[in-house]
C-alpha positions as CSV (number, residue, x, y, z in Angstrom):
1,M,118.7,139.0,28.7
2,N,120.1,136.8,26.0
3,V,122.7,134.5,27.6
4,Q,124.6,131.7,26.0
5,V,126.0,129.0,28.4
6,I,128.9,126.9,27.1
7,K,129.3,123.6,28.9
8,Q,132.3,121.4,29.5
9,G,130.8,118.0,29.6
10,D,127.6,118.5,31.4
11,Q,128.8,121.4,33.7
12,P,128.5,125.1,32.8
13,E,131.9,126.5,32.0
14,W,131.3,129.9,30.4
15,A,128.4,132.4,30.1
16,V,128.4,134.7,27.0
17,I,126.3,137.9,27.5
18,P,125.7,140.9,25.3
19,Y,128.6,143.4,25.4
20,K,126.2,146.2,26.6
21,I,125.2,144.1,29.6
22,Y,128.9,143.3,30.3
23,L,129.7,147.0,30.4
24,E,126.8,147.7,32.8
25,L,128.0,144.9,35.1
26,V,131.6,146.2,35.1
27,E,130.3,149.7,36.0
28,K,128.2,148.3,38.9
29,A,131.1,146.2,40.1
30,E,133.4,149.3,40.1
31,M,130.8,151.3,42.0
32,L,130.4,148.5,44.6
33,Q,134.2,148.5,45.0
34,Y,134.2,152.3,45.6
35,V,131.5,151.9,48.3
36,Q,133.4,149.1,50.0
37,D,136.6,151.1,49.9
38,Y,134.8,154.1,51.4
39,D,133.2,152.0,54.1
40,S,136.6,150.4,55.0
41,A,138.3,153.9,55.2
42,E,135.4,155.1,57.3
43,V,135.8,152.2,59.8
44,Q,139.6,152.7,59.9
45,H,139.1,156.4,60.6
46,A,136.6,155.7,63.3
47,L,138.9,153.2,64.9
48,H,141.7,155.7,64.8
49,D,139.5,158.2,66.7
50,V,138.7,155.8,69.5
51,R,140.6,156.9,72.6
52,F,141.4,154.5,75.4
53,Y,141.5,155.9,78.9
């Protein structure tokens, strides 16, 4: 992957990546968020079903 790093002084400040790679990363991040939301909902549902006697 072709990445350009832009520094502020001697510290990395920005990373410039090809647009196609950016879109792939956005898609993967969205999918990860869907999975996390599902897992959270599943836990909440399971906790709701717990009955205390």
